[in-house]
C-alpha positions as a Python dict, from the first residue, in 0.01 Angstrom:
ca = {
    (1, 'M'): (0, 0, 0),
    (2, 'I'): (362, -113, 24),
    (3, 'T'): (430, -486, 12),
    (4, 'S'): (698, -683, 195),
    (5, 'V'): (879, -707, -140),
    (6, 'L'): (958, -362, -280),
    (7, 'P'): (719, -327, -579),
    (8, 'V'): (971, -215, -841),
    (9, 'Y'): (896, -500, -1082),
    (10, 'N'): (587, -572, -1290),
    (11, 'R'): (621, -947, -1252),
    (12, 'S'): (441, -1213, -1453),
    (13, 'K'): (174, -1414, -1278),
    (14, 'L'): (369, -1731, -1352),
    (15, 'H'): (512, -1912, -1049),
    (16, 'I'): (820, -2091, -1177),
    (17, 'E'): (907, -2398, -972),
    (18, 'R'): (1193, -2557, -1162),
    (19, 'G'): (1393, -2550, -1483),
    (20, 'E'): (1546, -2822, -1694),
    (21, 'G'): (1748, -2758, -2007),
    (22, 'V'): (1559, -2506, -2220),
    (23, 'Y'): (1227, -2545, -2037),
    (24, 'L'): (1070, -2392, -1728),
    (25, 'Y'): (793, -2554, -1524),
    (26, 'T'): (534, -2378, -1308),
    (27, 'T'): (389, -2493, -976),
    (28, 'E'): (79, -2594, -1175),
    (29, 'G'): (291, -2825, -1389),
    (30, 'N'): (280, -2619, -1709),
    (31, 'R'): (587, -2627, -1931),
    (32, 'Y'): (729, -2327, -2118),
    (33, 'L'): (1002, -2300, -2378),
    (34, 'D'): (1231, -2039, -2229),
    (35, 'F'): (1353, -1780, -2480),
    (36, 'V'): (1422, -1535, -2198),
    (37, 'S'): (1688, -1746, -2025),
    (38, 'G'): (1699, -1506, -1733),
    (39, 'V'): (1749, -1222, -1985),
    (40, 'A'): (2050, -1375, -2162),
    (41, 'V'): (2184, -1534, -1843),
    (42, 'N'): (2119, -1911, -1850),
    (43, 'C'): (2349, -1974, -2145),
    (44, 'L'): (2392, -2343, -2065),
    (45, 'G'): (2024, -2390, -1986),
    (46, 'H'): (1860, -2454, -1651),
    (47, 'C'): (2038, -2664, -1390),
    (48, 'P'): (2301, -2806, -1627),
    (49, 'P'): (2469, -3099, -1448),
    (50, 'I'): (2816, -2961, -1516),
    (51, 'L'): (2738, -2638, -1328),
    (52, 'V'): (2545, -2813, -1052),
    (53, 'D'): (2849, -3034, -999),
    (54, 'A'): (3095, -2743, -995),
    (55, 'L'): (2885, -2545, -750),
    (56, 'T'): (2820, -2844, -525),
    (57, 'K'): (3186, -2940, -504),
    (58, 'Q'): (3297, -2587, -423),
    (59, 'S'): (3016, -2536, -168),
    (60, 'H'): (3159, -2824, 35),
    (61, 'K'): (3501, -2655, 43),
    (62, 'L'): (3465, -2277, 76),
    (63, 'W'): (3198, -2015, 10),
    (64, 'H'): (3345, -1681, 107),
    (65, 'T'): (3660, -1530, 251),
    (66, 'S'): (3650, -1179, 93),
    (67, 'N'): (3928, -1031, -116),
    (68, 'L'): (4148, -994, 193),
    (69, 'Y'): (4284, -1336, 94),
    (70, 'Q'): (4375, -1531, -216),
    (71, 'I'): (4049, -1674, -353),
    (72, 'P'): (4050, -2029, -491),
    (73, 'G'): (4011, -2037, -867),
    (74, 'M'): (4036, -1662, -926),
    (75, 'Q'): (4378, -1657, -1090),
    (76, 'E'): (4292, -1957, -1307),
    (77, 'F'): (3965, -1800, -1423),
    (78, 'A'): (4131, -1465, -1492),
    (79, 'D'): (4400, -1642, -1693),
    (80, 'L'): (4135, -1825, -1896),
    (81, 'L'): (3963, -1498, -1984),
    (82, 'T'): (4276, -1300, -2065),
    (83, 'K'): (4429, -1580, -2275),
    (84, 'N'): (4113, -1588, -2487),
    (85, 'S'): (4047, -1216, -2526),
    (86, 'F'): (4201, -876, -2587),
    (87, 'A'): (4240, -822, -2212),
    (88, 'D'): (4544, -829, -1984),
    (89, 'T'): (4356, -805, -1656),
    (90, 'V'): (4012, -867, -1502),
    (91, 'F'): (3816, -733, -1205),
    (92, 'F'): (3547, -971, -1082),
    (93, 'C'): (3220, -837, -939),
    (94, 'N'): (2861, -953, -894),
    (95, 'S'): (2659, -797, -1176),
    (96, 'G'): (2656, -604, -1498),
    (97, 'A'): (2587, -273, -1329),
    (98, 'E'): (2889, -327, -1106),
    (99, 'S'): (3107, -400, -1407),
    (100, 'I'): (2988, -73, -1563),
    (101, 'E'): (3074, 119, -1244),
    (102, 'C'): (3422, -33, -1252),
    (103, 'A'): (3461, 64, -1618),
    (104, 'I'): (3354, 424, -1557),
    (105, 'K'): (3600, 457, -1269),
    (106, 'M'): (3873, 296, -1479),
    (107, 'M'): (3813, 532, -1771),
    (108, 'R'): (3839, 838, -1549),
    (109, 'K'): (4130, 705, -1345),
    (110, 'Y'): (4329, 628, -1658),
    (111, 'H'): (4339, 994, -1756),
    (112, 'D'): (4413, 1107, -1401),
    (113, 'A'): (4704, 863, -1383),
    (114, 'T'): (4842, 972, -1720),
    (115, 'G'): (4844, 1344, -1642),
    (116, 'N'): (4504, 1451, -1779),
    (117, 'P'): (4274, 1477, -1473),
    (118, 'D'): (4037, 1713, -1656),
    (119, 'K'): (3936, 1434, -1893),
    (120, 'Y'): (3633, 1266, -1735),
    (121, 'R'): (3340, 1283, -1976),
    (122, 'V'): (3210, 970, -2149),
    (123, 'I'): (3024, 963, -2482),
    (124, 'T'): (2723, 728, -2473),
    (125, 'F'): (2441, 653, -2716),
    (126, 'T'): (2065, 674, -2757),
    (127, 'G'): (1893, 344, -2691),
    (128, 'A'): (2165, 235, -2450),
    (129, 'F'): (2102, 45, -2130),
    (130, 'H'): (2399, 14, -1895),
    (131, 'G'): (2230, -78, -1567),
    (132, 'R'): (2031, 63, -1275),
    (133, 'T'): (2292, 223, -1050),
    (134, 'L'): (2292, 601, -1027),
    (135, 'A'): (2581, 650, -1269),
    (136, 'A'): (2456, 381, -1507),
    (137, 'I'): (2109, 532, -1550),
    (138, 'W'): (2259, 864, -1652),
    (139, 'A'): (2500, 690, -1887),
    (140, 'S'): (2195, 528, -2048),
    (141, 'K'): (1931, 702, -2253),
    (142, 'R'): (1637, 480, -2334),
    (143, 'D'): (1334, 524, -2107),
    (144, 'P'): (1286, 857, -1926),
    (145, 'Y'): (1128, 682, -1626),
    (146, 'M'): (1468, 529, -1549),
    (147, 'Q'): (1599, 875, -1464),
    (148, 'E'): (1286, 1051, -1344),
    (149, 'G'): (1311, 1143, -977),
    (150, 'F'): (1678, 1047, -952),
    (151, 'G'): (1823, 1389, -1026),
    (152, 'P'): (2030, 1590, -1037),
    (153, 'P'): (2196, 1411, -1328),
    (154, 'V'): (2527, 1243, -1263),
    (155, 'E'): (2769, 1470, -1443),
    (156, 'G'): (2998, 1350, -1716),
    (157, 'F'): (2792, 1175, -1985),
    (158, 'D'): (2730, 1308, -2336),
    (159, 'N'): (2461, 1111, -2518),
    (160, 'V'): (2458, 1107, -2899),
    (161, 'E'): (2264, 924, -3169),
    (162, 'F'): (2353, 556, -3204),
    (163, 'G'): (2540, 505, -3531),
    (164, 'D'): (2601, 875, -3605),
    (165, 'I'): (2976, 923, -3636),
    (166, 'E'): (2945, 1296, -3703),
    (167, 'A'): (2757, 1339, -3376),
    (168, 'V'): (3037, 1156, -3197),
    (169, 'K'): (3298, 1383, -3353),
    (170, 'A'): (3100, 1691, -3249),
    (171, 'A'): (3071, 1564, -2890),
    (172, 'I'): (3446, 1523, -2838),
    (173, 'T'): (3599, 1802, -2631),
    (174, 'S'): (3912, 1853, -2425),
    (175, 'E'): (3724, 1690, -2135),
    (176, 'T'): (3627, 1371, -2318),
    (177, 'A'): (3779, 1060, -2165),
    (178, 'A'): (3611, 767, -2336),
    (179, 'I'): (3338, 617, -2553),
    (180, 'L'): (3098, 359, -2408),
    (181, 'I'): (2882, 154, -2644),
    (182, 'E'): (2699, -179, -2675),
    (183, 'P'): (2812, -351, -2997),
    (184, 'I'): (2459, -494, -3009),
    (185, 'Q'): (2198, -302, -2814),
    (186, 'G'): (1975, -541, -2622),
    (187, 'D'): (1716, -351, -2419),
    (188, 'G'): (1733, -79, -2684),
    (189, 'G'): (1561, -306, -2936),
    (190, 'I'): (1820, -561, -3061),
    (191, 'R'): (2016, -313, -3268),
    (192, 'P'): (2356, -434, -3393),
    (193, 'A'): (2602, -155, -3454),
    (194, 'D'): (2738, -110, -3804),
    (195, 'A'): (3089, -252, -3843),
    (196, 'K'): (3215, 63, -4013),
    (197, 'F'): (3081, 274, -3727),
    (198, 'L'): (3264, 71, -3461),
    (199, 'K'): (3587, 89, -3661),
    (200, 'Q'): (3543, 466, -3685),
    (201, 'L'): (3497, 485, -3308),
    (202, 'R'): (3825, 299, -3262),
    (203, 'Q'): (3996, 541, -3498),
    (204, 'L'): (3852, 845, -3318),
    (205, 'A'): (3954, 706, -2982),
    (206, 'D'): (4310, 659, -3102),
    (207, 'E'): (4325, 1005, -3260),
    (208, 'H'): (4202, 1182, -2946),
    (209, 'G'): (4361, 966, -2679),
    (210, 'L'): (4027, 822, -2561),
    (211, 'L'): (3943, 480, -2423),
    (212, 'L'): (3690, 264, -2608),
    (213, 'C'): (3467, 53, -2384),
    (214, 'F'): (3225, -211, -2511),
    (215, 'D'): (2931, -303, -2290),
    (216, 'E'): (2890, -675, -2366),
    (217, 'I'): (2680, -758, -2062),
    (218, 'Q'): (2392, -886, -2276),
    (219, 'C'): (2550, -954, -2616),
    (220, 'G'): (2871, -1118, -2495),
    (221, 'M'): (2962, -1463, -2363),
    (222, 'G'): (2892, -1658, -2679),
    (223, 'R'): (2551, -1511, -2759),
    (224, 'S'): (2669, -1361, -3088),
    (225, 'G'): (2846, -1679, -3193),
    (226, 'K'): (3179, -1546, -3064),
    (227, 'L'): (3296, -1533, -2704),
    (228, 'F'): (3275, -1153, -2728),
    (229, 'A'): (3053, -977, -2981),
    (230, 'H'): (3324, -728, -3081),
    (231, 'E'): (3516, -1019, -3235),
    (232, 'L'): (3254, -1022, -3511),
    (233, 'Y'): (3347, -663, -3594),
    (234, 'D'): (3725, -706, -3573),
    (235, 'V'): (3755, -402, -3347),
    (236, 'M'): (3985, -406, -3044),
    (237, 'P'): (3845, -239, -2729),
    (238, 'D'): (4033, -107, -2427),
    (239, 'I'): (3769, -221, -2177),
    (240, 'V'): (3480, -469, -2191),
    (241, 'T'): (3207, -513, -1932),
    (242, 'S'): (3063, -861, -1890),
    (243, 'A'): (2798, -1032, -1677),
    (244, 'K'): (2474, -1225, -1741),
    (245, 'G'): (2592, -1534, -1932),
    (246, 'I'): (2936, -1542, -1771),
    (247, 'G'): (2793, -1708, -1460),
    (248, 'G'): (2529, -1922, -1631),
    (249, 'G'): (2279, -1814, -1365),
    (250, 'F'): (2515, -1754, -1073),
    (251, 'P'): (2562, -1383, -986),
    (252, 'L'): (2888, -1285, -1155),
    (253, 'G'): (3024, -990, -1345),
    (254, 'A'): (3364, -895, -1483),
    (255, 'C'): (3539, -586, -1615),
    (256, 'L'): (3815, -679, -1860),
    (257, 'A'): (4083, -433, -1965),
    (258, 'T'): (4417, -386, -2134),
    (259, 'E'): (4720, -311, -1920),
    (260, 'K'): (4718, 42, -2060),
    (261, 'A'): (4354, 113, -1968),
    (262, 'A'): (4398, -29, -1618),
    (263, 'V'): (4711, 170, -1534),
    (264, 'G'): (4532, 383, -1274),
    (265, 'M'): (4355, 97, -1096),
    (266, 'T'): (4605, 42, -817),
    (267, 'F'): (4571, -68, -455),
    (268, 'G'): (4265, 82, -287),
    (269, 'T'): (4106, 235, -599),
    (270, 'H'): (3828, -23, -623),
    (271, 'G'): (3691, -327, -445),
    (272, 'S'): (3402, -562, -371),
    (273, 'T'): (3308, -768, -68),
    (274, 'Y'): (3157, -1058, -261),
    (275, 'G'): (3315, -1004, -602),
    (276, 'G'): (3504, -1307, -726),
    (277, 'N'): (3404, -1533, -437),
    (278, 'A'): (3498, -1899, -454),
    (279, 'L'): (3153, -2016, -565),
    (280, 'A'): (3140, -1767, -853),
    (281, 'M'): (3491, -1855, -968),
    (282, 'A'): (3414, -2227, -976),
    (283, 'V'): (3098, -2178, -1180),
    (284, 'G'): (3231, -1907, -1410),
    (285, 'H'): (3537, -2108, -1504),
    (286, 'V'): (3321, -2400, -1613),
    (287, 'V'): (3083, -2175, -1810),
    (288, 'V'): (3358, -2003, -2007),
    (289, 'S'): (3542, -2333, -2062),
    (290, 'E'): (3225, -2472, -2221),
    (291, 'L'): (3173, -2163, -2436),
    (292, 'L'): (3531, -2180, -2563),
    (293, 'K'): (3485, -2524, -2712),
    (294, 'P'): (3495, -2467, -3092),
    (295, 'E'): (3194, -2688, -3150),
    (296, 'F'): (2991, -2491, -2895),
    (297, 'L'): (3026, -2153, -3064),
    (298, 'A'): (2981, -2314, -3406),
    (299, 'H'): (2653, -2456, -3278),
    (300, 'V'): (2541, -2111, -3158),
    (301, 'T'): (2618, -1966, -3500),
    (302, 'K'): (2426, -2242, -3677),
    (303, 'M'): (2121, -2213, -3450),
    (304, 'G'): (2132, -1835, -3486),
    (305, 'E'): (2124, -1864, -3865),
    (306, 'I'): (1831, -2107, -3855),
    (307, 'L'): (1641, -1886, -3613),
    (308, 'K'): (1709, -1570, -3814),
    (309, 'Q'): (1598, -1733, -4141),
    (310, 'G'): (1278, -1848, -3974),
    (311, 'L'): (1207, -1505, -3828),
    (312, 'E'): (1273, -1334, -4161),
    (313, 'A'): (1036, -1578, -4331),
    (314, 'L'): (765, -1493, -4078),
    (315, 'A'): (827, -1120, -4130),
    (316, 'T'): (777, -1170, -4505),
    (317, 'K'): (466, -1383, -4453),
    (318, 'Y'): (302, -1155, -4195),
    (319, 'P'): (395, -795, -4288),
    (320, 'A'): (86, -660, -4110),
    (321, 'V'): (223, -803, -3782),
    (322, 'I'): (604, -800, -3810),
    (323, 'V'): (794, -492, -3925),
    (324, 'D'): (1133, -662, -3938),
    (325, 'A'): (1358, -930, -3791),
    (326, 'R'): (1690, -822, -3649),
    (327, 'G'): (1991, -947, -3456),
    (328, 'L'): (2292, -1177, -3469),
    (329, 'G'): (2358, -1524, -3333),
    (330, 'L'): (2116, -1600, -3053),
    (331, 'I'): (2037, -1240, -2968),
    (332, 'Q'): (1746, -1186, -3205),
    (333, 'G'): (1440, -964, -3213),
    (334, 'L'): (1115, -891, -3393),
    (335, 'K'): (991, -535, -3435),
    (336, 'L'): (613, -557, -3426),
    (337, 'V'): (307, -367, -3543),
    (338, 'P'): (87, -480, -3249),
    (339, 'N'): (193, -397, -2893),
    (340, 'N'): (494, -606, -2798),
    (341, 'K'): (373, -672, -2443),
    (342, 'E'): (38, -798, -2571),
    (343, 'F'): (219, -1013, -2827),
    (344, 'G'): (444, -1151, -2555),
    (345, 'L'): (147, -1250, -2341),
    (346, 'K'): (-6, -1431, -2637),
    (347, 'L'): (321, -1617, -2684),
    (348, 'E'): (311, -1711, -2317),
    (349, 'D'): (-31, -1864, -2377),
    (350, 'E'): (130, -2065, -2658),
    (351, 'G'): (402, -2194, -2426),
    (352, 'L'): (686, -1961, -2531),
    (353, 'L'): (846, -1705, -2298),
    (354, 'V'): (1014, -1395, -2444),
    (355, 'P'): (1120, -1056, -2305),
    (356, 'T'): (1028, -725, -2464),
    (357, 'A'): (1254, -433, -2556),
    (358, 'A'): (1239, -75, -2679),
    (359, 'E'): (1111, 11, -3029),
    (360, 'N'): (816, -229, -2977),
    (361, 'V'): (1047, -529, -3011),
    (362, 'I'): (1026, -875, -2859),
    (363, 'R'): (1363, -1032, -2788),
    (364, 'L'): (1456, -1395, -2844),
    (365, 'L'): (1736, -1487, -2604),
    (366, 'P'): (1727, -1865, -2571),
    (367, 'P'): (1981, -2076, -2385),
    (368, 'L'): (2275, -2131, -2616),
    (369, 'I'): (2220, -2508, -2602),
    (370, 'I'): (1897, -2502, -2806),
    (371, 'N'): (1867, -2737, -3102),
    (372, 'E'): (1675, -2709, -3430),
    (373, 'A'): (1364, -2868, -3279),
    (374, 'H'): (1351, -2595, -3015),
    (375, 'V'): (1392, -2327, -3282),
    (376, 'N'): (1106, -2476, -3483),
    (377, 'E'): (891, -2498, -3170),
    (378, 'A'): (946, -2127, -3104),
    (379, 'L'): (880, -2030, -3467),
    (380, 'A'): (557, -2230, -3468),
    (381, 'A'): (437, -2051, -3153),
    (382, 'I'): (519, -1712, -3306),
    (383, 'E'): (332, -1801, -3625),
    (384, 'R'): (24, -1908, -3428),
    (385, 'V'): (20, -1568, -3259),
    (386, 'C'): (74, -1389, -3593),
    (387, 'K'): (-230, -1569, -3731),
    (388, 'S'): (-442, -1431, -3445),
    (389, 'Y'): (-409, -1075, -3578),
}
């Protein structure tokens, strides 16, 4: 029987009432250490005063006018992003999937505008997750159920093995327009790409006149210890998709690009009713300003190292439970022997919330404001569950 809420989610039984810092509280008054953070969204924690203040002030001035008019704060926020990244220009939207759609259109339009309209195909990778829109599910290749029943396939995506440079070379044809990859796969099982591989992709893109797009929806916005994860690899992209952490919990996405990559995106080629509204601009500007503070990213790096060392120690201590620890910064994961969903429920009983991922992995995606005590609290909960096996 259908419910009044479309039943497309297998939701937890927890009824979350409020959040404060790195903790969530249920209607029953139970407290949970949140290492989901809205799936890498609540980078500054729950209800941080600085974001509450920014949103409240803007809500008393202006909510929405649409992009028919100049939107307060948009130029300033775009300038902040471009001055601190590879990008020359930004399109603001509402979500990660929307930023992917913009990127796909931009990649195709670039070649049309530069005299190669037959170039439209995009090379993507196994384990990828780029969103739930029709184009995004066919650009992804992780769980077959994502695509089942939504055929025929959206044409134009060539999926190859993640990390296999020879497979990429073999997939390039006269119709290839671009390469789309997550520098660190999130839903795919917390799989960081090899630095050499990403550099080789950049070289191939340059040799064949392709655009290189990094999907940093989950791994970007400070989560790796850098504002953008590709900075760790010293590889310059043409396009980057961003969302999740960029709004700190407010719906916001962005597609960043070089002037070259965006050459075809002229008047009327793209748009959004709500994208870049005044509320989102006010919040996003504060979030990115906080992330750009040198001490903030240094803190993320330090906490990531402490967390990783703790996870690796647990993997060594409990080899019958943990296959390996993986990840960078505060996008970490544990590949398990027991079922990851069962393990996650046991962690929930211990007061720790985590999301699962492919390859039987649990993800650890805490707010970026965690301290060492929070890390130790999470590690202790994980060890208690390990001991139960």
